[in-house]
N, C-alpha and C positions, 0 to 999 in steps of 0.2 A: 506495498500499498503503499500511496506517494506520505513522502513527508509534509504535513502541514507545511503551510506556509508562514507561519507565525515561527514555526524552530528554527529559520535559517539563522536568525539572528541571535543563534545561541550558541554560547563559548564551548569548545572544546571541539569546534572545527578551523581549520586553516582556515583562509583566504580564499584560496582556489576550492577550495570540499565546500563551503558556504555559496560561489558561484554555480557552481556546478547543480549543489537541493536547490538555490532560488529560479535556475532555468530549468530543470525535473517540474519543483511547484509553480511557477503559473506557464506551466505547458497547455493549458485547458485555457487559460485567457489571453494569451499571444496566440494560440493553435485557433481556437475553435470561433471566441468572441471575435479575435483578428479577421477574420475570416466570415462572419456573418453577415455581411452584406452581400456578400457574391452571390446568396444562397437564398438570397430576404425578398419580398414583394417589391425592393424600392429597385430591383437593378429589373425586373419585368416587366415593371411600369415605366420606367425608362426603356428599354426595349421596343412598347409598343409604345410610346410619343412618338422616336423617333424614324420609326418602323423598319427594324433590322426583325430577326428571327429570335425565338426563345435560343437562348445561350451565346450569342451570337456576340454582344457586348461582352461579357462576362471572359472568350474567348482572346476579340481583337481587343475589348479592353487593357486586359493585363498585359497582353505584350503589346504594347503599344508604347514602352516608357525602354520595349528596346531596338526600337529602329524598323527595318520592314525586313524582320530577316526571312531565308529561302524558307519551303515551307518542311525540310527536312529540320532546321535548324528550330524553326518555332515545335517542330513535335518533339526535338529532342531537350529543349528547355524547359516544355509542359511536365513532360515525362510521364504524363500518368494515362495521357489518352493513343489510342489509334492514328498511322499518318490520315487515313481513309475522315477517319472523323475531324483533324484539324483541315483536311482536306474540303469536305465538307460545309462547313462553317464557315472559316474563311473567305470561301467562294462568294457563300450566298451572303458575307457582307462587305461586298468588296464595294460597295458604295460609301460605308466610313471612313473616312481616310481616318492615317496614324496622328492628326492633332485633335479633331473630334471625339475619338474611341478613346485619347486619353482625357480631355475636358471629362467626358461624359460621365463613363467608371471612376474616374474621382470625386463627380459631384455625389456620383450613389454612395462612395465610401462614407463622404461628411456627411451629408440630408442620412444617410441612416445611422451614422452616431448623433446628430443634435436628434434625433426620435426615437434613441433607443441606450446611447450611454446615460448612465443618472447623473445625477448632477449631485456632487460630493464635494465639490469643494477645492480638490486637488484633484480635477483629470488635467486643468494645464500644465501642474508642475510636472506631475507623470509623463507626459508626451514633451515635454522639453526633457523630460531624461532621457526619455525610448530615442530622439530624435540625438541628444549628444551619442547613444551607443551608437547608434549609423552613421551619423558625421563623422565619429572619427574610427569607425571598424573599417577591415580591411575589406575591399569591395572584387577582391583578382578571383574573375572565374565564377559568379555570382550572377549573371544577366538582371535575371529579373528584380534584387533588388539593388546593383549597381544602374538599373534605368532607373524605378522609382525615388530613386536618390536623388534625383537629379528632377524629379519633377514637382511641381507647382505643389505650395502646400495652403490649409483653408486661416484664418486666426483666429475663429470661436478656439474656443477650448474643449470643447468634442468633439466639433469636429475635426481637428488636429490631433483629439487622442486617437478616434479613430485612425486616421490615417497613421500617427505614430506605429500604431500597434500593426496594421497592416505592413507597413516597412519592414518591423523586423522581425516579423510573421516572414516574410520574402526571405529574412537573413537567415532566420531561423530550421527554414523550407532549403535553402540550398547548402549548407550545414550540412542537412541531415541526407541530402542526398547524396553530398558526398560520406557521412560516415557507411552510407548502405554499401557505396563501395568500398572501400577499406572490409566491408565482410561480406564481401564475396557475393552482395545481393545484387538484384536488376530492379527497374522500381514496380512492372508489376508483379515479378516474385513478392517483394519485399508488402503490396496490397494486401497480396493475400495474405502473409503474413500478420498484418498490424493488428493491432488486438483490441485500437482503439475502435476501429472503423473501418477496416478492411475485410476482404471476403468477397465472397463471389458475386453478393448484390452487389458491393464497391466495381467489382469490374467492368457488369452488363449496368449499371448508371452510367460508368463513364467511356462509354460505348464502342465497348470490347464485347466482338458479338458471341452468338453457345461455344459454338466450336473454339475459338481462340479461348475462350476461357476453361473449358476443359482440356484444353491443353495443359495450359497454364497450369492448371487444380494439380494434371496426372505430372508435370513438374516439381510441383509444390513439392508430395508425397516423396515424390524422389530423393530430396533434398537429408539429408541425412541431421542438419540437427537447423529447420529452419525459423520455427518460433526463437532457440535459444541463441541464435544468432542480429533476427530481428533484434530481442530484446540487448543485446552488446551492440545493436550499432544505435539502439535509441541511447543506451548508457553516453556510447559518442558522442551523438549528439549532443546532448545534457553536459557535458564534459568540455567540448570545443564553443559553443553554445558560453557555455561560464565562464570562460577565459577569452573571448569577450570584453563581459564584465567585468572583467578585471583588467585588461589592457585601454581601457580606454575610462574606469569611469575611479574616479578620486575613490579613498574610505568613504567619507562624508558620502558623496552621491551614492555608492556604494548601498551605506546604510538606509540614504533617502527610497533609494529604491524598495529597496525589500518590504520598506510600512509600504509605502505608495501600492507596489503590486499587493498585497496584502488585501489592502481594504478595496481596491477595485474587485481583485478576486471575491473578496464576501460580495460582496454590491451589484456585479454588475448583471444584471439580468435579460439579454436580450430578446426584443418578439419576435 
């Protein structure tokens, strides 16, 4: 069971250990809440408003911060979708320019934050600390994170927090993809093993066909320690993400982040 967020600040741990624990215990806030706008009614409403098909703004909008990569590159950047699905979505949203896609996707994120993130009085401070981490972190070989780090940011505190959560989510996600490779897992196989939200249903929702999913499930069954490898990759992700905290924050900033993440985790209840 994950350590309660409040326990991160207890004595008896080194700074690196505390940072790894913080990376683990803040996972739900950063990964789930940070990506909630991507699955929200806000994005569906915006797609209808601008006249593009379902999921088009999610794919083209999220990708837009990386420029105009080829289909093969775009598929590898996302990692979780088969190439035919990426081709289909990008083709049916080709009337949407990269500049407009980035703007609409950003605005959906900000509007979701305004509507759904609670007013705690601390959201601005937490957003600025997360953005400090993002701005000081190494973005090498992390294309989505690097692209979104350069994108425009909103002014209001709750919108800024939604943006900051999205941005550090891209950072953590890029580090997780790297950790999976270290432990011998490709991304589709990792989706099978993911104990949080993976498995056959997730693959089908992500555009993989029944025969492709059958093949992946069969390959997963042949893996000698699939779930243990996924757990080791998750532990490596927490260590790498924790090292980012250590490398980008002063001791005082880290302590403030620990308290702010704890408060936000307790109060975040997105619709």
